[in-house]
PAFI-546844 format. One record per residue: y, z negated, x negated of N, C-alpha, C in turn; residue in one letter. Coordinates in steps of 0.02 Angstrom, whole numbers, padded with zeros to 5 digits, always signed. Last residue first. Example, Ala and Ser with C-alpha at 12.3 -4.5 7.8 and 13.67 -1.06 7.14 Angstrom:
BEGIN
-00112-00354-00642-00053-00357-00684+00002-00394-00645s -00284-00390-00660-00225-00390-00615-00165-00390-00660a 
***
This chain:
BEGIN
+00300-01866-00139+00273-01865-00208+00317-01900-00256e +00371-01861-00023+00319-01911-00029+00296-01919-00102k +00449-01749-00034+00483-01814-00038+00433-01871-00046e +00359-01649-00008+00384-01656-00077+00420-01722-00087s +00341-01666+00130+00285-01676+00084+00310-01687+00013e +00469-01633+00181+00440-01699+00192+00384-01715+00142r +00475-01498+00138+00525-01547+00114+00497-01618+00122k +00371-01440+00209+00370-01439+00136+00417-01492+00107l +00420-01458+00339+00358-01489+00319+00353-01493+00243s +00533-01375+00336+00541-01447+00349+00479-01485+00326d +00467-01251+00317+00514-01277+00267+00525-01352+00274l +00401-01241+00438+00362-01244+00376+00406-01273+00321i +00512-01232+00522+00465-01287+00531+00422-01296+00468a +00566-01111+00476+00605-01173+00469+00560-01234+00477m +00466-01023+00515+00479-01032+00444+00521-01096+00432h +00479-01033+00656+00417-01051+00623+00428-01065+00549m +00611-00982+00672+00595-01050+00693+00531-01075+00659k +00591-00851+00629+00636-00895+00591+00622-00968+00608i +00505-00808+00731+00482-00807+00661+00526-00854+00618e +00589-00823+00843+00527-00861+00839+00501-00864+00767q +00688-00728+00817+00706-00798+00821+00644-00842+00813f +00622-00608+00698+00640-00629+00765+00659-00703+00763t +00690-00536+00547+00646-00581+00584+00671-00595+00654m +00764-00460+00459+00735-00426+00517+00687-00469+00557n +00811-00556+00362+00855-00507+00394+00827-00477+00459d +00736-00641+00286+00747-00659+00356+00787-00607+00395t +00611-00631+00169+00673-00599+00191+00681-00612+00266e +00539-00733+00048+00543-00716+00119+00612-00687+00134i +00479-00668-00108+00527-00710-00070+00529-00686+00003p +00302-00655-00137+00369-00624-00131+00415-00672-00093k +00137-00630-00198+00195-00675-00187+00260-00636-00185a +00025-00562-00230+00057-00543-00167+00120-00585-00153t -00020-00619-00346+00000-00549-00349+00036-00526-00285l -00063-00746-00311+00003-00739-00344+00027-00667-00346r -00134-00802-00176-00141-00743-00219-00072-00728-00249d -00183-00971-00157-00131-00920-00149-00141-00863-00200p -00350-01005-00106-00301-01007-00160-00248-00953-00148t -00459-01002-00025-00404-01044-00005-00350-01051-00058g -00555-00912-00055-00565-00979-00082-00509-01027-00062d -00505-00793-00008-00561-00823+00029-00578-00894+00004e -00324-00811-00032-00389-00779-00040-00444-00818-00004d -00175-00789+00055-00223-00838+00030-00290-00804+00026v -00019-00708+00014-00083-00710+00048-00126-00765+00017d +00140-00792+00010+00086-00754-00023+00024-00757+00022a +00314-00824+00003+00253-00816+00042+00203-00776+00001i +00454-00936-00027+00408-00883-00047+00347-00882-00001w +00624-00970-00020+00558-00983+00010+00515-00922-00003m +00728-01017-00158+00704-00967-00110+00638-00990-00082a +00766-01097-00267+00810-01092-00208+00791-01036-00160n +00650-01096-00348+00712-01064-00370+00758-01047-00312d +00538-01109-00216+00547-01105-00289+00611-01068-00304y +00434-01168-00092+00504-01157-00112+00507-01159-00188v +00298-01087-00005+00326-01137-00049+00399-01119-00064w +00150-01042+00082+00223-01045+00082+00245-01100+00033y +00017-00931+00114+00041-00989+00076+00117-00985+00073a -00084-00883+00254-00027-00872+00210-00009-00937+00174k -00176-00912+00352-00194-00865+00298-00138-00848+00251g -00102-01006+00435-00129-00942+00460-00142-00891+00405e -00030-01089+00305-00025-01078+00377-00051-01008+00393v -00007-01207+00185-00052-01152+00205-00051-01147+00280m +00120-01250+00073+00094-01257+00141+00051-01196+00156a +00139-01331-00083+00122-01269-00047+00095-01286+00022v +00252-01393-00199+00212-01408-00140+00201-01344-00102t +00244-01364-00375+00275-01353-00310+00226-01373-00256v +00281-01397-00546+00238-01407-00488+00277-01394-00424r +00364-01395-00654+00338-01330-00632+00293-01336-00570q +00390-01524-00690+00446-01485-00664+00423-01417-00636s +00269-01569-00747+00288-01591-00679+00343-01549-00649e +00158-01480-00831+00231-01489-00831+00251-01506-00759d +00011-01533-00911+00044-01512-00849+00118-01527-00853d -00053-01585-01019-00007-01531-01033+00026-01503-00969d -00137-01681-00965-00081-01703-01005-00031-01648-01017e -00179-01652-00792-00190-01640-00863-00127-01660-00902f -00225-01761-00661-00175-01717-00691-00189-01711-00765m 
***
């Protein structure tokens, strides 16, 4: 870690099927992942659940649970 890193700005990111997921500012975000495995910040957007199927919501909840467990380890 670099000395100028701000711990409060760090987030845990889950990579699933070419997408990156994380929680920031009380919202779950999604972004594409580039060929190097890095989240593409230009495609980042909060996840909207309004038109999701039950299966999509279930998948996002599983990712959210995984992110929570990982962040508790740190």
